[in-house]
N, C-alpha and C positions, 0 to 999 in steps of 0.2 A: 513970704514963707518958703522955706526950701525943703521941706519933708514929700514925698512923692506922692499925687495925688492920688486915691482911687476909686473908682466909680463904683457907688453903694446904687444896689438893684432892689428893689422892694417889688416882690410879686403878691399882690395885697389880697387876693379872694381865692384863686385857683376854679376849680371844678368838682373837688372833692369834700373840703368840709361843709358842714354846715354848722348854723347857729345852735342847734343840740349838742355839738361838741364844744363850741366856743360862743356863747353869745357876742363876742366883740367883733366877730367876723362880718366885716363889712359887704353887703349882698346888694341891696339898692342903689342904684346910681347916685343919690345924694348922699348915701353912707360912703363910698368906694371916693367921693370926691374929697370928704371930709377927713377919712382915715388916710389919704392920698398926701392931704396938706399937712396934717401932722407928721408923716413919715417925712416928708419934703426938711419941713423945719428942723425935724431931728437932725437931717443928711443925708437924705436919699437925693439923689439925682436923677434917677430912670425909675420908672414905674412899669412895672407888666400887670396887663390888664385882661382877664376873663370877665364875660360878664353874665348875669343869671336873671332866668323870668324871675316872676314875684315868689312862688315856689320855692326857690332856692336851687332848682336844676338847671342844669347847662343851658344855656342861649349861645346862637350865633346872628343876632335882631343886630344889625348895621345900625339902626336908630338909638339902640343903647349903648353899643361901643362910641357912636358919635357924642352923645348925651355924655356920657362920662370924658369923653377925649376935650370936648369944649368947656366942660366945668372944671378941669384940671387945670386947660391952658389959662385961665382964666385965674384960677388961686396959685399956679406954683408957676411963675414964669421962666421960660425955658428949661423946664423939666423936661427929659427925654420921655417920650412916650411911645411905650413896646405893646402893639395887640397880639393875643395870641391865637394863634390859627392851627392849634392842637386841642387835646381836653378831651376827656371821655365824656360822654352823652351826647356829642353833637353828630349832627350829618355831616359825610364828608364832603359831600356839594355843596354845604353852607360855610365849610371853614373858613373860606377865604372872602365871603361877601362883603365884608366889615373891611377889607383894603381900600376900598372907592374913597374912605375918608383919610388916607393919606398919612397914616403916623408917621412915627419916625422911622421905627422899626417894627417888624414883627418875628414871632420866632417860626422857624422851619425846621421841622425834624425830619430828616433826609433818611428813615428807615424805620422799618416795623421794629416793636419788641414786646416782651411779656411785661403784662401788667399782674396784681395783686390776682385780679380775676379774670380778665381780658385780654385779647392781645391789641395792642396799640398798633394799629394797619396806616401804614404811610407807606401805599403803593407808589413805586415809581411815577405813573403816572399822575397822581395825586400831588406828589414832591413837584414835579416839572411843572404843572399847574398854578401852584402856589407860588414859585420862585418865577413865573412868567408873570402874575399880576403884581408880585413885588416890584420886577424888573419894569413895567409899566409906568406904575403909580410913584417909582422912584424911593421905593420904601429898602432901607438897610436890613437886611436879615439878620437872626441870630441864629446862629445852627446850633439845635438842641442834640447833641452825642447819647445817647444811651447803649453805644457798642460801639467796638473798633472799626464795624465795616462802614458807619454813618461819618468816621470822616474822609473816608475815600469817595463816599455817594457825594460827599460835599465837593472835592476836588472834580469830581467828575462833572458837576453844575459849572465850578470855574473852567474848565476845560472849554464846556459847549457855550461859555458865554451868558450863562442863566444867572450868576450873581459874579460880582467881582472879586480880584483876586487877594483880598485882606477882610475877609468877612470878621463876624466877632461870633464866637464859639463860646460853647456852654456845655461842659460836662456834667451830666446828673448821675448822682451817685447814693444809693440808698433806697431805691425804688424797689418793693419786693419782687422777687421771679426776675429782676433786671439787674443791670452792676450795681454790686455791692460799693459801699464806702470802704473803699480799703487804699490806702496812702500806695501801694506799690502800685496797684492801676493807674492809681492817677499818674506818675510818673512816666506809664506805659503809654497813658493817651497824651501827654504832654509831648513826649518824645516822637510820637508820631505824627502829632498834627504840626510841630516843627519841622518834621522832614518832608510832609507831603504839601502844608500850608504854611511856608513858612513868614507869609505877610498878617497872619491872622491873630486879631487879640484874643486874649479867651478870659474865661472864668468857670468855677465850678459851683453848683448845687450840692447839698446835703439835704436830705429830706428826713423830715422829721427830727428825733433825736441825734442825727448825724449833721444837722444844720451848722452848728458852731464849730465842729471839727474839722469840718472839710476846709470850713472858712479859712481857719486857722491853716491847712496844709496849701490852700490857692497862695496866703498873702507869704508863706515862707517862700515860696516858689515864684514871687515875684507876678501875680495875677492882676492884668489890667480893673479886675471889677470882681466883687464880690455882692453875692445874692444873699438877701434874706426876705421875710414876710410871712404871712400866713397861709399863702397857697402850700408851704412847705411844710410847716412848722406851728402848733398852736399853743406851745408851750414855754416857759420861761426853762422849767425843770420839772423833773416828775412830780411834783407836789404842785405847782402852780401854773395854773392858763396864763398865757400873755394877755394883758390887757389891751393890745392891739397893734398893729403894725408901727407905728411909733416908737414903742418899748423896744423892739426887736431892735430896728433900726439904730436905736440909741446903745443896744449890747454891741451891735455889728461896730460901730463908731469907736465904742471902747478896743475891741479887737483890733482894730484897724490902727490905733494910736500905738499899742502895746508894740507893732511891730514899726514903729516907726515912721508910719505913714498918716494921711488926713484922708477925710471924706473927700473928694473933686466937688468943684463946683459946677452948677449945668453947665456954664461955657467951657470951664477943662474936660467934663465927661465928653462933651461932642468932639472935642479934638482929639480926645485918646482914642475914642469910637470911629472917627473918619466922617463924623455927621456934620449936616449941613448948620453952620451958626445961626442963632437966632438972629 
C-alpha cells in the first residue's frame, strides 16, 4: 500500500446529543462498545469517549470509562482509546478522575471559550492539573484548540515540561459563539501551530453540517488525522439522520479515498501519533 495513511478518529457519543435527537446514539456502555466495534470495522483507528449516566446526562464516573475501555480493547484490537476530560455538564474537579485507567490518549482543552449557552471554562489551574495527571499516567494529550490563544497555552505547557514537544492538536470549528468553520481561519491556525509548535501532528473537527467540509479542508492541507462521529454530527444530510457512527466513518473513508489517501491501520495510527505500539 503506497497511498498515505490518515488516522480516522470517531467521537462516538459526546455530551450533548440525546436519543430524542437520534435514537441511534450510543449511550449505555454496551451500546458504546458495539458502536465503536462497527466504526472500527468501517475504518476508524481512534475512538474518543464520553460516558453518560443511564438518564443520558454527562458522567465522569471512572468505572463507566473503565467498562467502555475494557470492552473496546477486547473487540477492537489495537484501536487507540482516547478519554474526554472536557464536556458540558461535568464537575471540573471530576473531569480527570478517569485518567487512572491509563487510556492511550485524553483530550486537553488549554483555554476557555464561549459555547452556545455557557462558557466552557478551562482555567489555567485546571489545565495544569489535567496535564500533570496525563504526564503521571503516561497518557498522550490531544490538545483541543477553540481559539488562537490556546495554541500559545499549549506552547507554555511544553516549555514548562507538562507535555511533550510533539502533541497532537485538534482545531474545533463550527461551535456556535466560538470559532466558525472558515477555511481562512484554518490556514491561520495551522500556520501559527507550525510556527509555535513545529513538531505537532494535527487534525480539525467540524461541528454539525460543517463536519464534511472541514474534513475536506484538513485533507487538502495534509492533516495527519480526520474526525467524524455522532458527538459532532447526528445527520448524513438535512433530510436524514445517520444510522450510526459506522456510517459516518464510512463516509469519511470515502472522502479520504478521493484525496488519494487511505485509513490508517491501528499500528500505523499509533506510529503517526507517536504512541506506544501494542
